[in-house]
mmJSON file of the N, C-alpha and C atoms, coordinates in Angstrom:
{"data_MODEL":{"atom_site":{
"group_PDB":["ATOM","ATOM","ATOM","ATOM","ATOM","ATOM","ATOM","ATOM","ATOM","ATOM","ATOM","ATOM","ATOM","ATOM","ATOM","ATOM","ATOM","ATOM","ATOM","ATOM","ATOM","ATOM","ATOM","ATOM","ATOM","ATOM","ATOM","ATOM","ATOM","ATOM","ATOM","ATOM","ATOM","ATOM","ATOM","ATOM","ATOM","ATOM","ATOM","ATOM","ATOM","ATOM","ATOM","ATOM","ATOM","ATOM","ATOM","ATOM","ATOM","ATOM","ATOM","ATOM","ATOM","ATOM","ATOM","ATOM","ATOM","ATOM","ATOM","ATOM","ATOM","ATOM","ATOM","ATOM","ATOM","ATOM","ATOM","ATOM","ATOM","ATOM","ATOM","ATOM","ATOM","ATOM","ATOM","ATOM","ATOM","ATOM","ATOM","ATOM","ATOM","ATOM","ATOM","ATOM","ATOM","ATOM","ATOM","ATOM","ATOM","ATOM","ATOM","ATOM","ATOM","ATOM","ATOM","ATOM","ATOM","ATOM","ATOM","ATOM","ATOM","ATOM","ATOM","ATOM","ATOM","ATOM","ATOM","ATOM","ATOM","ATOM","ATOM","ATOM","ATOM","ATOM","ATOM","ATOM","ATOM","ATOM","ATOM","ATOM","ATOM","ATOM","ATOM","ATOM","ATOM","ATOM","ATOM","ATOM","ATOM","ATOM","ATOM","ATOM","ATOM","ATOM","ATOM","ATOM","ATOM","ATOM","ATOM","ATOM","ATOM","ATOM","ATOM","ATOM","ATOM","ATOM","ATOM","ATOM","ATOM","ATOM","ATOM","ATOM","ATOM","ATOM","ATOM","ATOM","ATOM","ATOM","ATOM","ATOM","ATOM","ATOM","ATOM","ATOM","ATOM","ATOM","ATOM","ATOM","ATOM","ATOM","ATOM","ATOM","ATOM","ATOM","ATOM","ATOM","ATOM","ATOM","ATOM","ATOM","ATOM","ATOM","ATOM","ATOM","ATOM","ATOM","ATOM","ATOM","ATOM","ATOM","ATOM","ATOM","ATOM","ATOM","ATOM","ATOM","ATOM","ATOM"],
"id":[1,2,3,4,5,6,7,8,9,10,11,12,13,14,15,16,17,18,19,20,21,22,23,24,25,26,27,28,29,30,31,32,33,34,35,36,37,38,39,40,41,42,43,44,45,46,47,48,49,50,51,52,53,54,55,56,57,58,59,60,61,62,63,64,65,66,67,68,69,70,71,72,73,74,75,76,77,78,79,80,81,82,83,84,85,86,87,88,89,90,91,92,93,94,95,96,97,98,99,100,101,102,103,104,105,106,107,108,109,110,111,112,113,114,115,116,117,118,119,120,121,122,123,124,125,126,127,128,129,130,131,132,133,134,135,136,137,138,139,140,141,142,143,144,145,146,147,148,149,150,151,152,153,154,155,156,157,158,159,160,161,162,163,164,165,166,167,168,169,170,171,172,173,174,175,176,177,178,179,180,181,182,183,184,185,186,187,188,189,190,191,192,193,194,195,196,197,198],
"type_symbol":["N","C","C","N","C","C","N","C","C","N","C","C","N","C","C","N","C","C","N","C","C","N","C","C","N","C","C","N","C","C","N","C","C","N","C","C","N","C","C","N","C","C","N","C","C","N","C","C","N","C","C","N","C","C","N","C","C","N","C","C","N","C","C","N","C","C","N","C","C","N","C","C","N","C","C","N","C","C","N","C","C","N","C","C","N","C","C","N","C","C","N","C","C","N","C","C","N","C","C","N","C","C","N","C","C","N","C","C","N","C","C","N","C","C","N","C","C","N","C","C","N","C","C","N","C","C","N","C","C","N","C","C","N","C","C","N","C","C","N","C","C","N","C","C","N","C","C","N","C","C","N","C","C","N","C","C","N","C","C","N","C","C","N","C","C","N","C","C","N","C","C","N","C","C","N","C","C","N","C","C","N","C","C","N","C","C","N","C","C","N","C","C","N","C","C","N","C","C"],
"label_atom_id":["N","CA","C","N","CA","C","N","CA","C","N","CA","C","N","CA","C","N","CA","C","N","CA","C","N","CA","C","N","CA","C","N","CA","C","N","CA","C","N","CA","C","N","CA","C","N","CA","C","N","CA","C","N","CA","C","N","CA","C","N","CA","C","N","CA","C","N","CA","C","N","CA","C","N","CA","C","N","CA","C","N","CA","C","N","CA","C","N","CA","C","N","CA","C","N","CA","C","N","CA","C","N","CA","C","N","CA","C","N","CA","C","N","CA","C","N","CA","C","N","CA","C","N","CA","C","N","CA","C","N","CA","C","N","CA","C","N","CA","C","N","CA","C","N","CA","C","N","CA","C","N","CA","C","N","CA","C","N","CA","C","N","CA","C","N","CA","C","N","CA","C","N","CA","C","N","CA","C","N","CA","C","N","CA","C","N","CA","C","N","CA","C","N","CA","C","N","CA","C","N","CA","C","N","CA","C","N","CA","C","N","CA","C","N","CA","C","N","CA","C","N","CA","C","N","CA","C","N","CA","C"],
"label_alt_id":[null,null,null,null,null,null,null,null,null,null,null,null,null,null,null,null,null,null,null,null,null,null,null,null,null,null,null,null,null,null,null,null,null,null,null,null,null,null,null,null,null,null,null,null,null,null,null,null,null,null,null,null,null,null,null,null,null,null,null,null,null,null,null,null,null,null,null,null,null,null,null,null,null,null,null,null,null,null,null,null,null,null,null,null,null,null,null,null,null,null,null,null,null,null,null,null,null,null,null,null,null,null,null,null,null,null,null,null,null,null,null,null,null,null,null,null,null,null,null,null,null,null,null,null,null,null,null,null,null,null,null,null,null,null,null,null,null,null,null,null,null,null,null,null,null,null,null,null,null,null,null,null,null,null,null,null,null,null,null,null,null,null,null,null,null,null,null,null,null,null,null,null,null,null,null,null,null,null,null,null,null,null,null,null,null,null,null,null,null,null,null,null,null,null,null,null,null,null],
"label_comp_id":["UNK","UNK","UNK","UNK","UNK","UNK","UNK","UNK","UNK","UNK","UNK","UNK","UNK","UNK","UNK","UNK","UNK","UNK","UNK","UNK","UNK","UNK","UNK","UNK","UNK","UNK","UNK","UNK","UNK","UNK","UNK","UNK","UNK","UNK","UNK","UNK","UNK","UNK","UNK","UNK","UNK","UNK","UNK","UNK","UNK","UNK","UNK","UNK","UNK","UNK","UNK","UNK","UNK","UNK","UNK","UNK","UNK","UNK","UNK","UNK","UNK","UNK","UNK","UNK","UNK","UNK","UNK","UNK","UNK","UNK","UNK","UNK","UNK","UNK","UNK","UNK","UNK","UNK","UNK","UNK","UNK","UNK","UNK","UNK","UNK","UNK","UNK","UNK","UNK","UNK","UNK","UNK","UNK","UNK","UNK","UNK","UNK","UNK","UNK","UNK","UNK","UNK","UNK","UNK","UNK","UNK","UNK","UNK","UNK","UNK","UNK","UNK","UNK","UNK","UNK","UNK","UNK","UNK","UNK","UNK","UNK","UNK","UNK","UNK","UNK","UNK","UNK","UNK","UNK","UNK","UNK","UNK","UNK","UNK","UNK","UNK","UNK","UNK","UNK","UNK","UNK","UNK","UNK","UNK","UNK","UNK","UNK","UNK","UNK","UNK","UNK","UNK","UNK","UNK","UNK","UNK","UNK","UNK","UNK","UNK","UNK","UNK","UNK","UNK","UNK","UNK","UNK","UNK","UNK","UNK","UNK","UNK","UNK","UNK","UNK","UNK","UNK","UNK","UNK","UNK","UNK","UNK","UNK","UNK","UNK","UNK","UNK","UNK","UNK","UNK","UNK","UNK","UNK","UNK","UNK","UNK","UNK","UNK"],
"label_asym_id":["A","A","A","A","A","A","A","A","A","A","A","A","A","A","A","A","A","A","A","A","A","A","A","A","A","A","A","A","A","A","A","A","A","A","A","A","A","A","A","A","A","A","A","A","A","A","A","A","A","A","A","A","A","A","A","A","A","A","A","A","A","A","A","A","A","A","A","A","A","A","A","A","A","A","A","A","A","A","A","A","A","A","A","A","A","A","A","A","A","A","A","A","A","A","A","A","A","A","A","A","A","A","A","A","A","A","A","A","A","A","A","A","A","A","A","A","A","A","A","A","A","A","A","A","A","A","A","A","A","A","A","A","A","A","A","A","A","A","A","A","A","A","A","A","A","A","A","A","A","A","A","A","A","A","A","A","A","A","A","A","A","A","A","A","A","A","A","A","A","A","A","A","A","A","A","A","A","A","A","A","A","A","A","A","A","A","A","A","A","A","A","A","A","A","A","A","A","A"],
"label_entity_id":["1","1","1","1","1","1","1","1","1","1","1","1","1","1","1","1","1","1","1","1","1","1","1","1","1","1","1","1","1","1","1","1","1","1","1","1","1","1","1","1","1","1","1","1","1","1","1","1","1","1","1","1","1","1","1","1","1","1","1","1","1","1","1","1","1","1","1","1","1","1","1","1","1","1","1","1","1","1","1","1","1","1","1","1","1","1","1","1","1","1","1","1","1","1","1","1","1","1","1","1","1","1","1","1","1","1","1","1","1","1","1","1","1","1","1","1","1","1","1","1","1","1","1","1","1","1","1","1","1","1","1","1","1","1","1","1","1","1","1","1","1","1","1","1","1","1","1","1","1","1","1","1","1","1","1","1","1","1","1","1","1","1","1","1","1","1","1","1","1","1","1","1","1","1","1","1","1","1","1","1","1","1","1","1","1","1","1","1","1","1","1","1","1","1","1","1","1","1"],
"label_seq_id":[1,1,1,2,2,2,3,3,3,4,4,4,5,5,5,6,6,6,7,7,7,8,8,8,9,9,9,10,10,10,11,11,11,12,12,12,13,13,13,14,14,14,15,15,15,16,16,16,17,17,17,18,18,18,19,19,19,20,20,20,21,21,21,22,22,22,23,23,23,24,24,24,25,25,25,26,26,26,27,27,27,28,28,28,29,29,29,30,30,30,31,31,31,32,32,32,33,33,33,34,34,34,35,35,35,36,36,36,37,37,37,38,38,38,39,39,39,40,40,40,41,41,41,42,42,42,43,43,43,44,44,44,45,45,45,46,46,46,47,47,47,48,48,48,49,49,49,50,50,50,51,51,51,52,52,52,53,53,53,54,54,54,55,55,55,56,56,56,57,57,57,58,58,58,59,59,59,60,60,60,61,61,61,62,62,62,63,63,63,64,64,64,65,65,65,66,66,66],
"pdbx_PDB_ins_code":[null,null,null,null,null,null,null,null,null,null,null,null,null,null,null,null,null,null,null,null,null,null,null,null,null,null,null,null,null,null,null,null,null,null,null,null,null,null,null,null,null,null,null,null,null,null,null,null,null,null,null,null,null,null,null,null,null,null,null,null,null,null,null,null,null,null,null,null,null,null,null,null,null,null,null,null,null,null,null,null,null,null,null,null,null,null,null,null,null,null,null,null,null,null,null,null,null,null,null,null,null,null,null,null,null,null,null,null,null,null,null,null,null,null,null,null,null,null,null,null,null,null,null,null,null,null,null,null,null,null,null,null,null,null,null,null,null,null,null,null,null,null,null,null,null,null,null,null,null,null,null,null,null,null,null,null,null,null,null,null,null,null,null,null,null,null,null,null,null,null,null,null,null,null,null,null,null,null,null,null,null,null,null,null,null,null,null,null,null,null,null,null,null,null,null,null,null,null],
"Cartn_x":[69.206,69.644,71.192,72.017,73.545,73.982,74.853,75.249,74.401,73.427,72.639,73.435,74.439,75.249,75.865,76.37,76.935,75.938,74.713,73.634,73.267,73.295,72.803,74.078,75.192,76.295,76.256,75.995,75.837,74.703,73.611,72.557,72.762,73.456,73.75,74.874,75.819,76.649,76.003,74.99,74.363,73.408,72.762,71.997,72.848,74.015,74.785,75.34,75.65,76.044,75.041,73.641,72.64,72.373,72.542,72.374,73.365,74.695,75.71,75.653,75.044,74.91,73.892,72.927,71.794,72.014,71.499,71.769,70.654,70.922,69.912,69.3,70.165,69.709,68.581,68.89,67.759,66.486,66.675,65.701,64.75,65.459,64.789,64.626,63.972,63.879,62.765,62.741,61.811,62.637,62.416,63.199,62.761,61.504,61.069,61.253,62.145,62.224,63.327,64.011,64.938,64.229,63.352,62.503,61.517,61.031,60.062,60.971,62.261,63.185,63.366,63.705,64.078,62.73,61.761,60.431,60.179,60.282,59.96,61.045,62.25,63.149,62.815,62.424,62.005,60.848,59.709,58.628,58.976,59.901,60.32,60.959,61.766,62.416,61.329,60.308,59.484,58.562,58.193,57.363,58.191,59.454,60.339,60.364,60.382,60.437,59.196,58.033,56.878,56.355,57.116,56.751,57.314,56.682,57.074,57.777,58.071,58.736,60.218,61.118,62.554,62.804,63.738,63.963,64.234,63.761,63.864,63.097,62.286,61.474,60.271,59.872,58.818,57.507,56.514,55.262,54.146,53.449,52.345,51.15,50.513,49.298,48.183,48.148,47.1,47.121,47.942,48.185,46.98,46.469,45.29,45.747,45.199,45.563,44.581,45.233,44.445,44.718],
"Cartn_y":[90.584,91.9,91.839,92.183,92.07,93.411,93.417,94.444,94.96,94.165,94.731,94.813,94.112,94.375,95.722,96.219,97.54,98.569,98.345,99.264,99.397,98.267,98.201,98.868,98.707,99.389,100.829,101.337,102.598,103.269,102.719,103.103,103.247,102.239,102.12,103.196,103.57,104.548,105.97,106.202,107.365,107.605,106.452,106.564,106.774,106.162,106.364,107.847,108.308,109.712,110.68,110.502,111.386,111.179,109.974,109.742,110.468,110.432,111.062,112.658,113.165,114.587,115.257,114.332,114.833,115.242,116.303,116.63,116.099,114.725,113.868,114.448,115.173,115.577,116.837,117.536,118.614,118.063,117.029,116.214,115.396,114.693,113.71,114.445,115.495,116.003,115.424,114.145,113.383,112.264,112.089,110.98,109.649,109.603,108.237,107.664,108.564,108.236,106.934,106.888,105.726,104.501,104.385,103.245,102.987,103.917,103.587,102.927,103.443,102.745,101.456,101.137,99.837,98.724,99.351,98.61,98.292,99.26,99.047,98.007,98.051,96.934,95.597,95.496,94.279,93.704,94.559,94.143,93.742,94.458,93.857,92.545,92.337,90.976,89.928,90.228,89.173,88.909,89.929,89.767,88.889,89.187,88.393,86.854,86.65,85.228,84.518,85.151,84.456,84.422,85.147,85.097,83.773,83.492,82.262,82.369,83.59,83.813,84.153,83.741,84.042,85.607,86.121,87.661,88.054,89.067,89.646,89.029,88.146,87.484,88.282,88.387,89.153,88.242,88.511,87.637,88.529,88.111,88.688,88.623,89.669,89.564,89.182,89.385,89.269,87.9,87.027,85.695,84.867,84.115,83.164,81.694,80.91,79.566,78.967,78.302,77.757,76.291],
"Cartn_z":[-31.568,-31.162,-30.958,-31.728,-31.402,-30.789,-29.974,-29.259,-28.077,-27.709,-26.572,-25.207,-25.056,-23.814,-23.88,-25.033,-25.17,-24.878,-25.422,-25.204,-23.813,-23.028,-21.689,-20.809,-21.177,-20.37,-20.56,-21.727,-22.074,-21.331,-21.054,-20.437,-18.954,-18.463,-17.069,-16.646,-17.572,-17.256,-17.358,-18.248,-18.44,-17.075,-16.628,-15.321,-14.15,-14.02,-12.767,-12.922,-14.093,-14.264,-13.736,-14.06,-13.637,-12.225,-11.668,-10.206,-9.427,-9.964,-9.066,-9.292,-10.224,-10.186,-9.602,-9.038,-8.358,-6.957,-6.486,-5.101,-4.286,-3.715,-3.057,-1.739,-1.044,0.192,-0.013,-1.015,-1.257,-2.043,-2.653,-3.596,-2.781,-1.825,-0.889,0.536,0.587,1.915,2.83,2.696,3.588,4.302,5.521,6.264,5.89,5.356,4.979,3.757,2.858,1.514,1.376,2.193,2.214,2.506,3.329,3.717,2.572,1.947,0.743,-0.365,-0.749,-1.613,-1.346,-0.058,0.429,0.319,0.622,0.539,-0.835,-1.811,-3.219,-3.744,-3.307,-3.825,-3.225,-2.061,-1.686,-2.252,-2.567,-3.354,-4.671,-5.259,-6.736,-6.659,-5.575,-5.492,-5.076,-4.37,-3.962,-5.295,-6.126,-7.273,-8.282,-8.379,-9.322,-8.915,-7.554,-7.201,-7.591,-7.628,-7.935,-9.428,-10.3,-11.659,-12.406,-13.465,-14.094,-15.41,-15.872,-17.09,-16.708,-17.558,-17.298,-17.338,-16.693,-16.829,-18.317,-18.801,-19.995,-21.064,-20.892,-22.043,-22.327,-23.444,-23.808,-24.014,-23.28,-23.232,-23.743,-24.603,-25.257,-24.309,-23.907,-23.012,-23.874,-25.215,-26.014,-26.6,-26.387,-26.89,-26.591,-27.435,-27.113,-27.222,-26.5,-26.643,-27.698,-28.614,-29.674,-29.709],
"occupancy":[1.0,1.0,1.0,1.0,1.0,1.0,1.0,1.0,1.0,1.0,1.0,1.0,1.0,1.0,1.0,1.0,1.0,1.0,1.0,1.0,1.0,1.0,1.0,1.0,1.0,1.0,1.0,1.0,1.0,1.0,1.0,1.0,1.0,1.0,1.0,1.0,1.0,1.0,1.0,1.0,1.0,1.0,1.0,1.0,1.0,1.0,1.0,1.0,1.0,1.0,1.0,1.0,1.0,1.0,1.0,1.0,1.0,1.0,1.0,1.0,1.0,1.0,1.0,1.0,1.0,1.0,1.0,1.0,1.0,1.0,1.0,1.0,1.0,1.0,1.0,1.0,1.0,1.0,1.0,1.0,1.0,1.0,1.0,1.0,1.0,1.0,1.0,1.0,1.0,1.0,1.0,1.0,1.0,1.0,1.0,1.0,1.0,1.0,1.0,1.0,1.0,1.0,1.0,1.0,1.0,1.0,1.0,1.0,1.0,1.0,1.0,1.0,1.0,1.0,1.0,1.0,1.0,1.0,1.0,1.0,1.0,1.0,1.0,1.0,1.0,1.0,1.0,1.0,1.0,1.0,1.0,1.0,1.0,1.0,1.0,1.0,1.0,1.0,1.0,1.0,1.0,1.0,1.0,1.0,1.0,1.0,1.0,1.0,1.0,1.0,1.0,1.0,1.0,1.0,1.0,1.0,1.0,1.0,1.0,1.0,1.0,1.0,1.0,1.0,1.0,1.0,1.0,1.0,1.0,1.0,1.0,1.0,1.0,1.0,1.0,1.0,1.0,1.0,1.0,1.0,1.0,1.0,1.0,1.0,1.0,1.0,1.0,1.0,1.0,1.0,1.0,1.0,1.0,1.0,1.0,1.0,1.0,1.0],
"B_iso_or_equiv":[0.0,0.0,0.0,0.0,0.0,0.0,0.0,0.0,0.0,0.0,0.0,0.0,0.0,0.0,0.0,0.0,0.0,0.0,0.0,0.0,0.0,0.0,0.0,0.0,0.0,0.0,0.0,0.0,0.0,0.0,0.0,0.0,0.0,0.0,0.0,0.0,0.0,0.0,0.0,0.0,0.0,0.0,0.0,0.0,0.0,0.0,0.0,0.0,0.0,0.0,0.0,0.0,0.0,0.0,0.0,0.0,0.0,0.0,0.0,0.0,0.0,0.0,0.0,0.0,0.0,0.0,0.0,0.0,0.0,0.0,0.0,0.0,0.0,0.0,0.0,0.0,0.0,0.0,0.0,0.0,0.0,0.0,0.0,0.0,0.0,0.0,0.0,0.0,0.0,0.0,0.0,0.0,0.0,0.0,0.0,0.0,0.0,0.0,0.0,0.0,0.0,0.0,0.0,0.0,0.0,0.0,0.0,0.0,0.0,0.0,0.0,0.0,0.0,0.0,0.0,0.0,0.0,0.0,0.0,0.0,0.0,0.0,0.0,0.0,0.0,0.0,0.0,0.0,0.0,0.0,0.0,0.0,0.0,0.0,0.0,0.0,0.0,0.0,0.0,0.0,0.0,0.0,0.0,0.0,0.0,0.0,0.0,0.0,0.0,0.0,0.0,0.0,0.0,0.0,0.0,0.0,0.0,0.0,0.0,0.0,0.0,0.0,0.0,0.0,0.0,0.0,0.0,0.0,0.0,0.0,0.0,0.0,0.0,0.0,0.0,0.0,0.0,0.0,0.0,0.0,0.0,0.0,0.0,0.0,0.0,0.0,0.0,0.0,0.0,0.0,0.0,0.0,0.0,0.0,0.0,0.0,0.0,0.0],
"pdbx_formal_charge":[null,null,null,null,null,null,null,null,null,null,null,null,null,null,null,null,null,null,null,null,null,null,null,null,null,null,null,null,null,null,null,null,null,null,null,null,null,null,null,null,null,null,null,null,null,null,null,null,null,null,null,null,null,null,null,null,null,null,null,null,null,null,null,null,null,null,null,null,null,null,null,null,null,null,null,null,null,null,null,null,null,null,null,null,null,null,null,null,null,null,null,null,null,null,null,null,null,null,null,null,null,null,null,null,null,null,null,null,null,null,null,null,null,null,null,null,null,null,null,null,null,null,null,null,null,null,null,null,null,null,null,null,null,null,null,null,null,null,null,null,null,null,null,null,null,null,null,null,null,null,null,null,null,null,null,null,null,null,null,null,null,null,null,null,null,null,null,null,null,null,null,null,null,null,null,null,null,null,null,null,null,null,null,null,null,null,null,null,null,null,null,null,null,null,null,null,null,null],
"auth_seq_id":[1,1,1,2,2,2,3,3,3,4,4,4,5,5,5,6,6,6,7,7,7,8,8,8,9,9,9,10,10,10,11,11,11,12,12,12,13,13,13,14,14,14,15,15,15,16,16,16,17,17,17,18,18,18,19,19,19,20,20,20,21,21,21,22,22,22,23,23,23,24,24,24,25,25,25,26,26,26,27,27,27,28,28,28,29,29,29,30,30,30,31,31,31,32,32,32,33,33,33,34,34,34,35,35,35,36,36,36,37,37,37,38,38,38,39,39,39,40,40,40,41,41,41,42,42,42,43,43,43,44,44,44,45,45,45,46,46,46,47,47,47,48,48,48,49,49,49,50,50,50,51,51,51,52,52,52,53,53,53,54,54,54,55,55,55,56,56,56,57,57,57,58,58,58,59,59,59,60,60,60,61,61,61,62,62,62,63,63,63,64,64,64,65,65,65,66,66,66],
"auth_comp_id":["UNK","UNK","UNK","UNK","UNK","UNK","UNK","UNK","UNK","UNK","UNK","UNK","UNK","UNK","UNK","UNK","UNK","UNK","UNK","UNK","UNK","UNK","UNK","UNK","UNK","UNK","UNK","UNK","UNK","UNK","UNK","UNK","UNK","UNK","UNK","UNK","UNK","UNK","UNK","UNK","UNK","UNK","UNK","UNK","UNK","UNK","UNK","UNK","UNK","UNK","UNK","UNK","UNK","UNK","UNK","UNK","UNK","UNK","UNK","UNK","UNK","UNK","UNK","UNK","UNK","UNK","UNK","UNK","UNK","UNK","UNK","UNK","UNK","UNK","UNK","UNK","UNK","UNK","UNK","UNK","UNK","UNK","UNK","UNK","UNK","UNK","UNK","UNK","UNK","UNK","UNK","UNK","UNK","UNK","UNK","UNK","UNK","UNK","UNK","UNK","UNK","UNK","UNK","UNK","UNK","UNK","UNK","UNK","UNK","UNK","UNK","UNK","UNK","UNK","UNK","UNK","UNK","UNK","UNK","UNK","UNK","UNK","UNK","UNK","UNK","UNK","UNK","UNK","UNK","UNK","UNK","UNK","UNK","UNK","UNK","UNK","UNK","UNK","UNK","UNK","UNK","UNK","UNK","UNK","UNK","UNK","UNK","UNK","UNK","UNK","UNK","UNK","UNK","UNK","UNK","UNK","UNK","UNK","UNK","UNK","UNK","UNK","UNK","UNK","UNK","UNK","UNK","UNK","UNK","UNK","UNK","UNK","UNK","UNK","UNK","UNK","UNK","UNK","UNK","UNK","UNK","UNK","UNK","UNK","UNK","UNK","UNK","UNK","UNK","UNK","UNK","UNK","UNK","UNK","UNK","UNK","UNK","UNK"],
"auth_asym_id":["A","A","A","A","A","A","A","A","A","A","A","A","A","A","A","A","A","A","A","A","A","A","A","A","A","A","A","A","A","A","A","A","A","A","A","A","A","A","A","A","A","A","A","A","A","A","A","A","A","A","A","A","A","A","A","A","A","A","A","A","A","A","A","A","A","A","A","A","A","A","A","A","A","A","A","A","A","A","A","A","A","A","A","A","A","A","A","A","A","A","A","A","A","A","A","A","A","A","A","A","A","A","A","A","A","A","A","A","A","A","A","A","A","A","A","A","A","A","A","A","A","A","A","A","A","A","A","A","A","A","A","A","A","A","A","A","A","A","A","A","A","A","A","A","A","A","A","A","A","A","A","A","A","A","A","A","A","A","A","A","A","A","A","A","A","A","A","A","A","A","A","A","A","A","A","A","A","A","A","A","A","A","A","A","A","A","A","A","A","A","A","A","A","A","A","A","A","A"],
"auth_atom_id":["N","CA","C","N","CA","C","N","CA","C","N","CA","C","N","CA","C","N","CA","C","N","CA","C","N","CA","C","N","CA","C","N","CA","C","N","CA","C","N","CA","C","N","CA","C","N","CA","C","N","CA","C","N","CA","C","N","CA","C","N","CA","C","N","CA","C","N","CA","C","N","CA","C","N","CA","C","N","CA","C","N","CA","C","N","CA","C","N","CA","C","N","CA","C","N","CA","C","N","CA","C","N","CA","C","N","CA","C","N","CA","C","N","CA","C","N","CA","C","N","CA","C","N","CA","C","N","CA","C","N","CA","C","N","CA","C","N","CA","C","N","CA","C","N","CA","C","N","CA","C","N","CA","C","N","CA","C","N","CA","C","N","CA","C","N","CA","C","N","CA","C","N","CA","C","N","CA","C","N","CA","C","N","CA","C","N","CA","C","N","CA","C","N","CA","C","N","CA","C","N","CA","C","N","CA","C","N","CA","C","N","CA","C","N","CA","C","N","CA","C","N","CA","C","N","CA","C","N","CA","C"],
"pdbx_PDB_model_num":[1,1,1,1,1,1,1,1,1,1,1,1,1,1,1,1,1,1,1,1,1,1,1,1,1,1,1,1,1,1,1,1,1,1,1,1,1,1,1,1,1,1,1,1,1,1,1,1,1,1,1,1,1,1,1,1,1,1,1,1,1,1,1,1,1,1,1,1,1,1,1,1,1,1,1,1,1,1,1,1,1,1,1,1,1,1,1,1,1,1,1,1,1,1,1,1,1,1,1,1,1,1,1,1,1,1,1,1,1,1,1,1,1,1,1,1,1,1,1,1,1,1,1,1,1,1,1,1,1,1,1,1,1,1,1,1,1,1,1,1,1,1,1,1,1,1,1,1,1,1,1,1,1,1,1,1,1,1,1,1,1,1,1,1,1,1,1,1,1,1,1,1,1,1,1,1,1,1,1,1,1,1,1,1,1,1,1,1,1,1,1,1,1,1,1,1,1,1]
}}}
């Protein structure tokens, strides 16, 4: 897949633009929202540490050992 870094950069710019244009104070009118976001990030990091596949690899869940 050639040009995947360009696509990734374009997606990140679009995401950051959408995040910047959001009124986060009105959207997250909950004092616990920050703690939930930090907890989710920590959980993702821990789960990534325990997985055996390299980041970005596609693994078929239906693969059978023959």
